[in-house]
N, C-alpha and C positions, 0 to 999 in steps of 0.2 A: 288746444294749440300749445306747443311747447316753445319756450324761449331758448336762447343760445346755451344756457346752463342746464337744459333738460327739465327745468321746472315747468309745471303746467300752469297756464294762464286761463282763468275763466273770463269769458267775454260776455257782458250783458248787452242785449240788443233791445232797447225800449221799443214798445209798439209803435209810437209816433215816428221813430227813426226808421224802423223796419219797413214802413210804407214807402220810403224813398221819396226823392224829389227829382222831377224831370228837368234836365238841362240839355240844351243843344249847342252850347258854346262854352268854351273855357278860355279865360284870359289869364295868362301866367306872367307874373313879374317877380323880380328877385333883388335882393341886396347881397352883401357879402355873407350874411348870417342866416338868411331864410328865403324860401320860395313861397309865394302867395298864389294860390289858384282860386280864382273866382269862377264859380259855375253859374251860368246865366241862361235864362229861357228867353229866346227870341220868338216872337209871334209875328206871322206875316201881316204886313200893312199896319203895324203898330210901331210908332217911332220911338217908344220908350220901352226899355227892357230892364228887368230887375235882376240883381245878383241874388240868387236863391241860396247860395252857400259859399262861404269863404273858408278855405283850408290853408293853414300856415304850417309849413314843414321846414325842418332843417335840411341843408343840402344833402346830408347822408340819407335821410329818410326819403327825400325826393328821388334820389338815384335808386334806392330799393324799390320805390313805387314804380318807377319807369321800368326797371327790370322785371318786376312782377307783371306789369301790363304787357310787356313784350312777350313773356312766356305764356300768359293767358290768351293773347291773340293768336299765337302759334297753335295752341291746343284747340281753340275754337275753330280756326281755319282747317286744321287737320280733320275735325269732325264734320264741319259744315261747308267747307269750300272757302275760297278766297273772298274776303270782304272787299266789295267794290267801293272805291273811293269816288263817291258822287261829286259832281261838279259843285264847288262851294258857291252858295248864294253870295251876292254882293252884300258886304257888311259895311254900313256907313261908319265914319269915324265915331269913336266912343268918347263920351264925356262922363266921368264919374262924379262930377260936382263935389270934388274933395280938394282941399288945399294941396299944393305940391309937396312931395315928401322931402324930408330933411334928415340928414345923418347926424 
């Protein structure tokens, strides 16, 4: 991978990270300085769900991620057909059991 200045960046992918973590819900929140994306796994008939991963990004990186996702979905659909947006299951109100944020 090359960065903006043309220098090569070597990226290490540890084995435990390469396995990935399944999530079927993402909750996104933001402040003036950052976006927080919590990836959650919901299991049917289980009232408690756990955040499996939390990613914190700058607004600039969030926009780059959004554009990269849009481009990759376009490429995927060009090869595999339109992704059907299934009816969303009812998601009950969420409680993160954390104190309210303060600036």
